[in-house]
Backbone as a printed PyTorch tensor [residue, N CA C, xyz], in Angstrom:
tensor([[[ 34.5520, -13.3100,  38.2590],
         [ 34.4080, -12.8620,  36.8900],
         [ 33.1800, -13.5380,  36.2670]],

        [[ 32.3530, -12.7550,  35.6040],
         [ 31.1490, -13.2970,  34.9780],
         [ 31.3820, -13.4610,  33.4870]],

        [[ 30.6360, -14.3580,  32.9060],
         [ 30.7660, -14.5670,  31.4630],
         [ 29.9380, -13.5190,  30.7170]],

        [[ 30.2370, -13.3770,  29.4330],
         [ 29.5320, -12.4030,  28.6000],
         [ 28.0450, -12.7320,  28.5410]],

        [[ 27.7060, -14.0290,  28.4730],
         [ 26.3000, -14.4140,  28.3750],
         [ 25.5150, -13.9500,  29.5940]],

        [[ 26.1580, -13.8930,  30.7550],
         [ 25.4650, -13.5010,  31.9770],
         [ 25.2430, -11.9900,  32.0530]],

        [[ 26.1060, -11.1960,  31.4360],
         [ 25.9880,  -9.7510,  31.5620],
         [ 25.2290,  -9.0890,  30.4220]],

        [[ 25.2020,  -9.7030,  29.2600],
         [ 24.4880,  -9.1130,  28.1290],
         [ 23.0230,  -9.5300,  28.1590]],

        [[ 22.1330,  -8.5420,  28.0610],
         [ 20.7130,  -8.9050,  28.0370],
         [ 20.3770,  -9.6070,  26.7290]],

        [[ 19.5020, -10.5650,  26.8170],
         [ 19.0830, -11.2570,  25.5970],
         [ 18.0850, -10.3690,  24.8690]],

        [[ 18.1530, -10.4120,  23.5630],
         [ 17.2640,  -9.5920,  22.7530],
         [ 16.2930, -10.5220,  22.0330]],

        [[ 15.0400, -10.4490,  22.4390],
         [ 14.0220, -11.2450,  21.7700],
         [ 13.2190, -10.3390,  20.8510]],

        [[ 12.9250, -10.8640,  19.6800],
         [ 12.1110, -10.1150,  18.7380],
         [ 10.6490, -10.1640,  19.1620]],

        [[  9.9470,  -9.0810,  18.9370],
         [  8.5140,  -9.0630,  19.2210],
         [  7.7910,  -9.9310,  18.1950]],

        [[  6.5410, -10.2040,  18.4500],
         [  5.7250, -10.9900,  17.5200],
         [  5.6870, -10.2940,  16.1540]],

        [[  5.5350,  -8.9800,  16.1690],
         [  5.4870,  -8.2210,  14.9030],
         [  6.8220,  -8.3030,  14.1810]],

        [[  7.9320,  -8.1470,  14.9290],
         [  9.2560,  -8.2410,  14.2980],
         [  9.5020,  -9.6270,  13.7160]],

        [[  9.0550, -10.6740,  14.4210],
         [  9.2230, -12.0470,  13.8940],
         [  8.3850, -12.2300,  12.6270]],

        [[  7.1630, -11.6980,  12.6330],
         [  6.3020, -11.7610,  11.4500],
         [  6.9830, -11.0610,  10.2740]],

        [[  7.4640,  -9.8390,  10.5090],
         [  8.1430,  -9.0790,   9.4510],
         [  9.3480,  -9.8400,   8.9190]],

        [[ 10.1140, -10.4180,   9.8160],
         [ 11.3260, -11.1500,   9.4280],
         [ 10.9760, -12.3710,   8.5800]],

        [[  9.9560, -13.1190,   8.9710],
         [  9.5750, -14.3230,   8.2150],
         [  9.0560, -13.9700,   6.8230]],

        [[  8.2450, -12.9400,   6.7460],
         [  7.7240, -12.5250,   5.4350],
         [  8.8710, -12.0240,   4.5570]],

        [[  9.7890, -11.2730,   5.1490],
         [ 10.9400, -10.7740,   4.4010],
         [ 11.7790, -11.9400,   3.8710]],

        [[ 11.9790, -12.9680,   4.6850],
         [ 12.7270, -14.1560,   4.2400],
         [ 12.0220, -14.8360,   3.0730]],

        [[ 10.6820, -14.8750,   3.1110],
         [  9.9220, -15.4500,   2.0030],
         [ 10.1980, -14.6720,   0.7100]],

        [[ 10.1790, -13.3450,   0.7940],
         [ 10.4010, -12.5190,  -0.3980],
         [ 11.8360, -12.6150,  -0.9090]],

        [[ 12.7790, -12.9920,  -0.0590],
         [ 14.1670, -13.1630,  -0.5080],
         [ 14.2780, -14.1690,  -1.6430]],

        [[ 13.3520, -15.1150,  -1.7020],
         [ 13.3620, -16.1250,  -2.7720],
         [ 13.1810, -15.4950,  -4.1520]],

        [[ 12.4720, -14.3680,  -4.1950],
         [ 12.1120, -13.7480,  -5.4700],
         [ 12.9430, -12.5210,  -5.8000]],

        [[ 13.5620, -11.9330,  -4.8090],
         [ 14.3670, -10.7380,  -5.0410],
         [ 15.5930, -11.1070,  -5.8680]],

        [[ 15.9570, -10.2120,  -6.7660],
         [ 17.1440, -10.4440,  -7.5840],
         [ 16.8860, -11.3200,  -8.7800]],

        [[ 15.6220, -11.6080,  -9.0840],
         [ 15.2960, -12.4180, -10.2550],
         [ 14.5430, -11.5580, -11.2640]],

        [[ 14.8230, -11.7870, -12.5130],
         [ 14.1180, -11.0910, -13.5940],
         [ 13.2190, -12.0970, -14.2970]],

        [[ 12.0480, -11.7380, -14.7340],
         [ 11.4950, -10.3860, -14.7820],
         [ 10.7660,  -9.9650, -13.5010]],

        [[ 10.8180, -10.7990, -12.4590],
         [ 10.0770, -10.4850, -11.2250],
         [ 10.4230,  -9.1000, -10.6960]],

        [[ 11.7130,  -8.8090, -10.5360],
         [ 12.0970,  -7.4970, -10.0040],
         [ 11.5560,  -6.3580, -10.8660]],

        [[ 11.6950,  -6.4850, -12.1690],
         [ 11.2550,  -5.4160, -13.0670],
         [  9.7400,  -5.1820, -12.9270]],

        [[  8.9680,  -6.2510, -12.8700],
         [  7.5030,  -6.1400, -12.7580],
         [  7.1200,  -5.5330, -11.4090]],

        [[  7.7320,  -6.0220, -10.3390],
         [  7.3790,  -5.5430,  -8.9950],
         [  7.7920,  -4.0790,  -8.8130]],

        [[  8.9600,  -3.7180,  -9.3030],
         [  9.3810,  -2.3120,  -9.2050],
         [  8.4490,  -1.4060, -10.0150]],

        [[  7.9930,  -1.8840, -11.1720],
         [  7.0560,  -1.0950, -11.9780],
         [  5.7290,  -0.9260, -11.2380]],

        [[  5.2430,  -1.9930, -10.6030],
         [  3.9970,  -1.9040,  -9.8350],
         [  4.1150,  -0.9110,  -8.6900]],

        [[  5.2360,  -0.9500,  -7.9950],
         [  5.4030,  -0.0470,  -6.8550],
         [  5.5070,   1.4000,  -7.3250]],

        [[  6.1420,   1.6220,  -8.4790],
         [  6.2200,   2.9810,  -9.0310],
         [  4.8380,   3.4700,  -9.4850]],

        [[  4.0350,   2.5810, -10.0770],
         [  2.6840,   2.9660, -10.4920],
         [  1.7950,   3.2890,  -9.2910]],

        [[  2.1310,   2.7120,  -8.1480],
         [  1.3690,   2.9930,  -6.9340],
         [  1.7080,   4.3290,  -6.3000]],

        [[  2.8430,   4.9220,  -6.6900],
         [  3.2250,   6.2260,  -6.1300],
         [  2.1230,   7.2490,  -6.3730]],

        [[  1.7480,   7.9370,  -5.3140],
         [  0.7320,   9.0040,  -5.3630],
         [ -0.6140,   8.5060,  -5.8970]],

        [[ -0.8510,   7.1890,  -5.8160],
         [ -2.1140,   6.6260,  -6.2930],
         [ -2.2830,   6.6850,  -7.7980]],

        [[ -1.1800,   6.8490,  -8.5280],
         [ -1.2310,   7.0450,  -9.9730],
         [ -2.0400,   5.9680, -10.6920]],

        [[ -1.8100,   4.7120, -10.3590],
         [ -2.4960,   3.6310, -11.0670],
         [ -4.0060,   3.7130, -10.8890]],

        [[ -4.4450,   4.1410,  -9.6910],
         [ -5.8860,   4.2090,  -9.4040],
         [ -6.5260,   5.4050, -10.1090]],

        [[ -5.8060,   6.4940, -10.1440],
         [ -6.3100,   7.6740, -10.8470],
         [ -6.3990,   7.3760, -12.3450]],

        [[ -5.3840,   6.7220, -12.8960],
         [ -5.4190,   6.3580, -14.3220],
         [ -6.6010,   5.4440, -14.6360]],

        [[ -6.8020,   4.4250, -13.7910],
         [ -7.9270,   3.5080, -14.0170],
         [ -9.2590,   4.2490, -13.9450]],

        [[ -9.3860,   5.1510, -12.9720],
         [-10.6320,   5.9090, -12.8270],
         [-10.8710,   6.7920, -14.0420]],

        [[ -9.8300,   7.4400, -14.5390],
         [-10.0300,   8.3350, -15.6860],
         [-10.2360,   7.5660, -16.9910]],

        [[ -9.6520,   6.3990, -17.1160],
         [ -9.9510,   5.5630, -18.2870],
         [-11.4140,   5.1440, -18.2220]],

        [[-11.8690,   4.7360, -17.0450],
         [-13.2760,   4.4050, -16.8690],
         [-14.1430,   5.6410, -17.1140]],

        [[-13.6370,   6.8030, -16.7490],
         [-14.3640,   8.0540, -16.9210],
         [-14.6540,   8.4110, -18.3600]],

        [[-13.9500,   7.7810, -19.2860],
         [-14.2010,   8.0260, -20.7110],
         [-15.5280,   7.4250, -21.1660]],

        [[-16.0860,   6.5210, -20.3700],
         [-17.3310,   5.8410, -20.7560],
         [-18.5490,   6.7610, -20.7120]],

        [[-18.5920,   7.6150, -19.7040],
         [-19.7830,   8.4590, -19.5410],
         [-19.4620,   9.6640, -18.6630]],

        [[-20.3730,  10.6310, -18.6730],
         [-20.2010,  11.7940, -17.8010],
         [-20.2180,  11.3750, -16.3380]],

        [[-21.1110,  10.4440, -16.0010],
         [-21.2050,   9.9630, -14.6230],
         [-19.8820,   9.3330, -14.1750]],

        [[-19.2810,   8.5260, -15.0460],
         [-17.9830,   7.9170, -14.7310],
         [-16.8860,   8.9750, -14.6500]],

        [[-16.9690,  10.0020, -15.4670],
         [-16.0090,  11.1010, -15.4060],
         [-16.0860,  11.8400, -14.0780]],

        [[-17.3090,  12.1150, -13.6260],
         [-17.4770,  12.7660, -12.3200],
         [-16.9640,  11.8580, -11.1980]],

        [[-17.2040,  10.5610, -11.3410],
         [-16.7320,   9.5960, -10.3350],
         [-15.2020,   9.6010, -10.2560]],

        [[-14.5380,   9.7640, -11.3910],
         [-13.0670,   9.8130, -11.4020],
         [-12.5680,  11.0090, -10.6060]],

        [[-13.2190,  12.1630, -10.7740],
         [-12.8150,  13.3560, -10.0170],
         [-13.0700,  13.1710,  -8.5220]],

        [[-14.1930,  12.5150,  -8.1750],
         [-14.4780,  12.2600,  -6.7570],
         [-13.4320,  11.3150,  -6.1720]],

        [[-13.0190,  10.2970,  -6.9480],
         [-11.9870,   9.3830,  -6.4530],
         [-10.6980,  10.1510,  -6.1740]],

        [[-10.3270,  11.0520,  -7.0870],
         [ -9.1090,  11.8490,  -6.8540],
         [ -9.2130,  12.6410,  -5.5600]],

        [[-10.3560,  13.2140,  -5.2890],
         [-10.5420,  13.9980,  -4.0600],
         [-10.4280,  13.1010,  -2.8210]],

        [[-11.0420,  11.9260,  -2.8810],
         [-10.9720,  10.9980,  -1.7530],
         [ -9.5370,  10.5340,  -1.5340]],

        [[ -8.8250,  10.2080,  -2.6040],
         [ -7.4310,   9.7470,  -2.4570],
         [ -6.5290,  10.8590,  -1.9260]],

        [[ -6.8030,  12.0920,  -2.2910],
         [ -6.0340,  13.2120,  -1.7330],
         [ -6.2790,  13.3160,  -0.2230]],

        [[ -7.5410,  13.1880,   0.1840],
         [ -7.8660,  13.2290,   1.6160],
         [ -7.2320,  12.0450,   2.3490]],

        [[ -7.2720,  10.8750,   1.7270],
         [ -6.6610,   9.6790,   2.3370],
         [ -5.1700,   9.8830,   2.5320]],

        [[ -4.5130,  10.4910,   1.5680],
         [ -3.0770,  10.7460,   1.6670],
         [ -2.7650,  11.6870,   2.8280]],

        [[ -3.5690,  12.7130,   2.9890],
         [ -3.3700,  13.6450,   4.1090],
         [ -3.5450,  12.9060,   5.4360]],

        [[ -4.5760,  12.0750,   5.5210],
         [ -4.8330,  11.3330,   6.7600],
         [ -3.6780,  10.3820,   7.0640]],

        [[ -3.2610,   9.5860,   6.0850],
         [ -2.2150,   8.5750,   6.3270],
         [ -0.8500,   9.2320,   6.4920]],

        [[ -0.4440,  10.0340,   5.5170],
         [  0.9130,  10.5960,   5.5440],
         [  1.0630,  11.7880,   6.4750]],

        [[  0.0130,  12.5570,   6.6260],
         [  0.1140,  13.7610,   7.4390],
         [ -0.2570,  13.5740,   8.8930]],

        [[ -1.0910,  12.5690,   9.1820],
         [ -1.5580,  12.3930,  10.5580],
         [ -1.1060,  11.0600,  11.1460]],

        [[ -1.5140,   9.9490,  10.5230],
         [ -1.2750,   8.6230,  11.1110],
         [  0.2170,   8.2990,  11.1960]],

        [[  0.9480,   8.4650,  10.0960],
         [  2.3760,   8.1160,  10.1140],
         [  3.1550,   8.9430,  11.1240]],

        [[  2.7590,  10.1690,  11.3460],
         [  3.4880,  11.0000,  12.3060],
         [  3.2710,  10.5200,  13.7410]],

        [[  2.2070,   9.7700,  13.9810],
         [  1.9510,   9.2340,  15.3170],
         [  2.8280,   8.0150,  15.6070]],

        [[  3.1230,   7.2240,  14.5840],
         [  3.8690,   5.9820,  14.7910],
         [  5.3810,   6.1560,  14.6330]],

        [[  5.8000,   6.9650,  13.7080],
         [  7.2260,   7.2510,  13.4820],
         [  8.0870,   5.9860,  13.3650]],

        [[  7.5880,   4.9950,  12.6880],
         [  8.3380,   3.7540,  12.5090],
         [  9.3450,   3.9020,  11.3820]],

        [[ 10.5560,   3.4240,  11.6310],
         [ 11.5910,   3.4890,  10.6010],
         [ 11.3220,   2.4710,   9.4980]],

        [[ 11.7240,   2.8510,   8.3040],
         [ 11.6100,   1.9430,   7.1660],
         [ 12.7170,   0.8870,   7.2370]],

        [[ 12.5310,  -0.2260,   6.5130],
         [ 13.6030,  -1.2330,   6.4870],
         [ 14.9040,  -0.6190,   5.9710]],

        [[ 15.9980,  -1.0960,   6.5040],
         [ 17.3190,  -0.6200,   6.0880],
         [ 17.9470,  -1.7180,   5.2340]],

        [[ 18.3780,  -1.3380,   4.0330],
         [ 19.0570,  -2.3150,   3.1800],
         [ 20.4430,  -1.8040,   2.8410]],

        [[ 21.3570,  -2.7460,   2.6750],
         [ 22.7480,  -2.3890,   2.4040],
         [ 23.1150,  -2.5050,   0.9300]],

        [[ 22.4990,  -3.4380,   0.2320],
         [ 22.8690,  -3.6770,  -1.1620],
         [ 22.1310,  -2.7180,  -2.1000]],

        [[ 22.6860,  -2.4870,  -3.2830],
         [ 22.0250,  -1.5880,  -4.2400],
         [ 20.7280,  -2.2150,  -4.7710]],

        [[ 19.8010,  -1.3690,  -5.1400],
         [ 18.5340,  -1.8480,  -5.7020],
         [ 18.7340,  -2.1590,  -7.1860]],

        [[ 18.0460,  -3.1800,  -7.7060],
         [ 18.2330,  -3.5430,  -9.1120],
         [ 17.5970,  -2.5660, -10.0990]],

        [[ 16.6340,  -1.7670,  -9.6210],
         [ 15.9490,  -0.8090, -10.5020],
         [ 15.7480,   0.5020,  -9.7540]],

        [[ 15.4870,   1.5460, -10.5260],
         [ 15.2410,   2.8700,  -9.9530],
         [ 14.0120,   2.8110,  -9.0530]],

        [[ 14.0790,   3.5740,  -7.9550],
         [ 12.9710,   3.5890,  -7.0110],
         [ 12.9740,   4.8970,  -6.2410]],

        [[ 11.8100,   5.5360,  -6.1810],
         [ 11.6790,   6.7480,  -5.3710],
         [ 11.6370,   6.3280,  -3.9060]],

        [[ 12.5150,   6.9000,  -3.1070],
         [ 12.5480,   6.5850,  -1.6810],
         [ 11.7190,   7.6390,  -0.9430]],

        [[ 10.6330,   7.2120,  -0.2980],
         [  9.7650,   8.1670,   0.3880],
         [ 10.4590,   8.8190,   1.5820]],

        [[ 10.0190,  10.0170,   1.9180],
         [ 10.5640,  10.7340,   3.0640],
         [  9.7580,  10.4780,   4.3300]],

        [[  8.5430,   9.9640,   4.1780],
         [  7.6890,   9.7190,   5.3360],
         [  8.1410,   8.4660,   6.0880]],

        [[  7.5640,   8.2890,   7.2710],
         [  7.8810,   7.0970,   8.0550],
         [  7.1420,   5.8920,   7.4800]],

        [[  7.3010,   4.7470,   8.1290],
         [  6.9160,   3.4910,   7.5060],
         [  5.4970,   2.9970,   7.7790]],

        [[  4.9710,   3.2070,   8.9750],
         [  3.6790,   2.6080,   9.3260],
         [  2.5710,   3.6360,   9.3360]],

        [[  1.4570,   3.3230,   8.6760],
         [  1.1490,   2.1970,   7.7900],
         [  1.5720,   2.5100,   6.3530]],

        [[  1.5770,   1.5020,   5.5280],
         [  1.9350,   1.6830,   4.1260],
         [  0.8640,   2.4920,   3.4030]],

        [[  1.2670,   3.6360,   2.8680],
         [  0.3460,   4.4710,   2.1100],
         [ -0.0880,   3.8220,   0.8070]],

        [[  0.8230,   3.1010,   0.1480],
         [  0.4650,   2.4060,  -1.0950],
         [ -0.6570,   1.3980,  -0.8140]],

        [[ -0.5330,   0.6810,   0.3020],
         [ -1.5270,  -0.3430,   0.6560],
         [ -2.8600,   0.2870,   1.0050]],

        [[ -2.8130,   1.3420,   1.7840],
         [ -4.0370,   2.0360,   2.1640],
         [ -4.7420,   2.6070,   0.9340]],

        [[ -3.9890,   3.2800,   0.0920],
         [ -4.5520,   3.8620,  -1.1260],
         [ -5.1600,   2.7880,  -2.0170]],

        [[ -4.4830,   1.6480,  -2.1400],
         [ -4.9780,   0.5510,  -2.9740],
         [ -6.3410,   0.0610,  -2.4890]],

        [[ -6.5070,  -0.0360,  -1.1810],
         [ -7.7720,  -0.5300,  -0.6520],
         [ -8.8710,   0.5200,  -0.7360]],

        [[ -8.5610,   1.7680,  -0.4570],
         [ -9.5610,   2.8320,  -0.6080],
         [-10.0390,   2.8590,  -2.0600]],

        [[ -9.1000,   2.8450,  -2.9890],
         [ -9.4610,   2.8640,  -4.4110],
         [-10.2480,   1.6180,  -4.7890]],

        [[ -9.8320,   0.4650,  -4.2790],
         [-10.5480,  -0.7770,  -4.5860],
         [-11.9940,  -0.7400,  -4.1250]],

        [[-12.2010,  -0.2880,  -2.8860],
         [-13.5650,  -0.1990,  -2.3470],
         [-14.4110,   0.7440,  -3.1930]],

        [[-13.8570,   1.8880,  -3.5550],
         [-14.6310,   2.8710,  -4.3120],
         [-14.8190,   2.4630,  -5.7700]],

        [[-13.7600,   1.9650,  -6.3980],
         [-13.8800,   1.5670,  -7.8060],
         [-14.7330,   0.3120,  -7.9780]],

        [[-14.8880,  -0.4590,  -6.9140],
         [-15.7150,  -1.6690,  -6.9810],
         [-17.2030,  -1.3380,  -7.1140]],

        [[-17.5650,  -0.0950,  -6.7640],
         [-18.9510,   0.3360,  -6.9690],
         [-19.2930,   0.1920,  -8.4360]],

        [[-20.4300,  -0.3560,  -8.7230],
         [-20.9080,  -0.5080, -10.0980],
         [-19.9560,  -1.3490, -10.9670]],

        [[-19.1650,  -2.2270, -10.3420],
         [-18.2590,  -3.0920, -11.1080],
         [-18.7670,  -4.5270, -11.0610]],

        [[-18.4650,  -5.2660, -12.1080],
         [-18.8070,  -6.6820, -12.1370],
         [-17.9090,  -7.4390, -11.1570]],

        [[-18.2960,  -8.6370, -10.8080],
         [-17.4930,  -9.4430,  -9.8850],
         [-16.0800,  -9.6760, -10.4110]],

        [[-15.8890, -10.0390, -11.6850],
         [-14.5090, -10.2100, -12.1670],
         [-13.6860,  -8.9180, -12.0680]],

        [[-14.3210,  -7.7750, -12.3040],
         [-13.6090,  -6.4970, -12.2000],
         [-13.2310,  -6.2240, -10.7500]],

        [[-14.1370,  -6.5190,  -9.8180],
         [-13.8420,  -6.3440,  -8.3890],
         [-12.6430,  -7.2030,  -7.9840]],

        [[-12.6410,  -8.4550,  -8.4210],
         [-11.5320,  -9.3610,  -8.1070],
         [-10.2330,  -8.7990,  -8.6830]],

        [[-10.2840,  -8.3030,  -9.9190],
         [ -9.0910,  -7.7370, -10.5580],
         [ -8.5990,  -6.4920,  -9.8060]],

        [[ -9.5280,  -5.6240,  -9.3960],
         [ -9.1430,  -4.4070,  -8.6690],
         [ -8.4480,  -4.7400,  -7.3490]],

        [[ -9.0470,  -5.6290,  -6.5770],
         [ -8.4460,  -5.9730,  -5.2870],
         [ -7.1850,  -6.8190,  -5.4590]],

        [[ -7.1470,  -7.6320,  -6.5200],
         [ -5.9260,  -8.3840,  -6.8120],
         [ -4.7740,  -7.4540,  -7.1530]],

        [[ -5.0520,  -6.4630,  -8.0090],
         [ -4.0390,  -5.4700,  -8.3600],
         [ -3.6200,  -4.6730,  -7.1200]],

        [[ -4.6010,  -4.3160,  -6.2920],
         [ -4.2890,  -3.6130,  -5.0440],
         [ -3.3910,  -4.4380,  -4.1390]],

        [[ -3.6620,  -5.7270,  -4.0540],
         [ -2.8160,  -6.6150,  -3.2510],
         [ -1.4010,  -6.6910,  -3.7930]],

        [[ -1.2760,  -6.7410,  -5.1180],
         [  0.0600,  -6.7760,  -5.7260],
         [  0.8340,  -5.4830,  -5.4720]],

        [[  0.1500,  -4.3460,  -5.6020],
         [  0.8060,  -3.0670,  -5.3160],
         [  1.2570,  -3.0510,  -3.8480]],

        [[  0.3970,  -3.5390,  -2.9680],
         [  0.7250,  -3.5480,  -1.5370],
         [  1.9580,  -4.4160,  -1.2460]],

        [[  1.9620,  -5.6530,  -1.7240],
         [  3.1010,  -6.5320,  -1.4160],
         [  4.3640,  -6.1200,  -2.1590]],

        [[  4.2100,  -5.3230,  -3.2280],
         [  5.4100,  -4.8350,  -3.9150],
         [  6.2690,  -4.0140,  -2.9580]],

        [[  5.6350,  -3.3720,  -1.9840],
         [  6.3610,  -2.5460,  -1.0220],
         [  7.2520,  -3.3910,  -0.1160]],

        [[  6.8540,  -4.6290,   0.1200],
         [  7.7020,  -5.5490,   0.8970],
         [  8.8570,  -6.0120,   0.0180]],

        [[  8.5390,  -6.3940,  -1.2130],
         [  9.5620,  -6.9030,  -2.1330],
         [ 10.6910,  -5.8970,  -2.3390]],

        [[ 10.3370,  -4.6210,  -2.5090],
         [ 11.3570,  -3.6030,  -2.7730],
         [ 11.9820,  -3.0550,  -1.4850]],

        [[ 11.5780,  -3.6070,  -0.3650],
         [ 12.1140,  -3.2620,   0.9590],
         [ 11.9300,  -1.7830,   1.3180]],

        [[ 10.7540,  -1.2820,   1.0310],
         [ 10.4000,   0.0770,   1.4400],
         [  9.5250,   0.0090,   2.6910]],

        [[  8.8350,  -1.1300,   2.8730],
         [  7.9660,  -1.3310,   4.0320],
         [  8.1850,  -2.7030,   4.6400]],

        [[  7.9100,  -2.7870,   5.9310],
         [  7.8330,  -4.0690,   6.6240],
         [  6.4690,  -4.6820,   6.2970]],

        [[  6.3580,  -6.0000,   6.4100],
         [  5.0840,  -6.6800,   6.1360],
         [  3.9700,  -6.1540,   7.0370]],

        [[  4.2760,  -5.8570,   8.2880],
         [  3.2530,  -5.3430,   9.2040],
         [  2.7860,  -3.9440,   8.7890]],

        [[  3.6490,  -3.1670,   8.1570],
         [  3.2370,  -1.8570,   7.6240],
         [  2.1790,  -2.0540,   6.5350]],

        [[  2.4200,  -3.0450,   5.6960],
         [  1.5040,  -3.3390,   4.5970],
         [  0.1800,  -3.8660,   5.1550]],

        [[  0.2440,  -4.7730,   6.1250],
         [ -0.9830,  -5.2960,   6.7400],
         [ -1.7790,  -4.1550,   7.3770]],

        [[ -1.0990,  -3.2690,   8.0690],
         [ -1.7640,  -2.1220,   8.6750],
         [ -2.3840,  -1.2090,   7.6310]],

        [[ -1.6520,  -0.9780,   6.5420],
         [ -2.1680,  -0.1400,   5.4660],
         [ -3.3990,  -0.7420,   4.8080]],

        [[ -3.3890,  -2.0580,   4.6200],
         [ -4.5500,  -2.7220,   4.0290],
         [ -5.7750,  -2.5660,   4.9270]],

        [[ -5.5830,  -2.7890,   6.2220],
         [ -6.6990,  -2.6760,   7.1690],
         [ -7.2370,  -1.2460,   7.2480]],

        [[ -6.3350,  -0.2760,   7.3870],
         [ -6.7490,   1.1230,   7.4620],
         [ -7.4420,   1.5340,   6.1600]],

        [[ -6.8910,   1.1080,   5.0340],
         [ -7.4720,   1.4510,   3.7410],
         [ -8.8720,   0.8880,   3.5510]],

        [[ -9.0850,  -0.3530,   4.0020],
         [-10.4380,  -0.9220,   3.9020],
         [-11.4190,  -0.1260,   4.7600]],

        [[-10.9790,   0.2700,   5.9510],
         [-11.8340,   1.0690,   6.8260],
         [-12.1360,   2.4380,   6.2430]],

        [[-11.0890,   3.1210,   5.7840],
         [-11.2840,   4.4420,   5.1710],
         [-12.1220,   4.3440,   3.8980]],

        [[-11.9090,   3.2810,   3.1390],
         [-12.6950,   3.0780,   1.9150],
         [-14.1710,   2.8940,   2.2200]],

        [[-14.4770,   2.1220,   3.2710],
         [-15.8790,   1.9080,   3.6620],
         [-16.5150,   3.2240,   4.1130]],

        [[-15.7660,   4.0110,   4.8790],
         [-16.2750,   5.3170,   5.3210],
         [-16.4960,   6.2290,   4.1160]],

        [[-15.5150,   6.2840,   3.2340],
         [-15.6290,   7.1490,   2.0510],
         [-16.7980,   6.7250,   1.1720]],

        [[-16.9870,   5.4240,   1.0340],
         [-18.0920,   4.9320,   0.1880],
         [-19.4450,   5.3370,   0.7720]],

        [[-19.5350,   5.3310,   2.1040],
         [-20.7950,   5.7120,   2.7520],
         [-21.0210,   7.2240,   2.7180]],

        [[-19.9390,   7.9910,   2.9320],
         [-20.0590,   9.4410,   3.0580],
         [-19.9150,  10.1540,   1.7110]],

        [[-19.0280,   9.6620,   0.8730],
         [-18.6770,  10.3520,  -0.3660],
         [-18.5720,   9.3330,  -1.5040]],

        [[-19.7000,   8.6750,  -1.8490],
         [-19.6450,   7.6190,  -2.8860],
         [-19.2530,   8.1920,  -4.2440]],

        [[-18.6100,   7.3630,  -5.0410],
         [-18.2390,   7.8030,  -6.3840],
         [-19.4700,   8.0310,  -7.2440]],

        [[-20.4690,   7.1970,  -7.0310],
         [-21.6800,   7.2850,  -7.8380],
         [-22.8450,   7.6750,  -6.9490]],

        [[-23.5600,   8.6740,  -7.3670],
         [-24.7270,   9.1340,  -6.6160],
         [-25.8390,   8.1010,  -6.7350]],

        [[-26.5270,   7.8960,  -5.6300],
         [-27.6630,   6.9630,  -5.6440],
         [-28.8060,   7.5900,  -6.4360]],

        [[-29.4180,   6.7640,  -7.2310],
         [-30.5460,   7.2560,  -8.0410],
         [-31.7940,   7.3440,  -7.1720]],

        [[-32.6000,   8.3680,  -7.4270],
         [-33.8300,   8.5620,  -6.6240],
         [-34.9910,   7.8760,  -7.2680]]])
């Protein structure tokens, strides 16, 4: 007769799973606290469909016709980014989203797409790269800081694994650099 330990295979977590687990444990310190939950849930909701970036672009667009045209170009780029991430990339990975058992403290739209990479994170970086054009250094820092907060909000609300967010940030920076080169918000002056 063999013991259970001898017949059951051991299950080791991958490096990515261990990373996700450790980051999730870190966020457990802040989950369930107010006003943290309320602020983070609001940030994640503002990130839905790139809303926060479109709003910022159109507020900036009130300054001039050039800024107004740039806002429309940003919307077009973010629409293309969404098709690439949600329509193409996520369908290749088919990663499941985190599963939670307890009720959420605030209302939250649950996406139907798969988990990797995080679309909120990708969108935040694409928007940051493009909106950073013609921005002062403090504005650039604020844009990328806000993008980082929107990205990590997805971990806090348990809609994405930390590795999904890291992947989204990386993909978004790459797509943002390509978009800036091919389809800049502001036309170069001759």
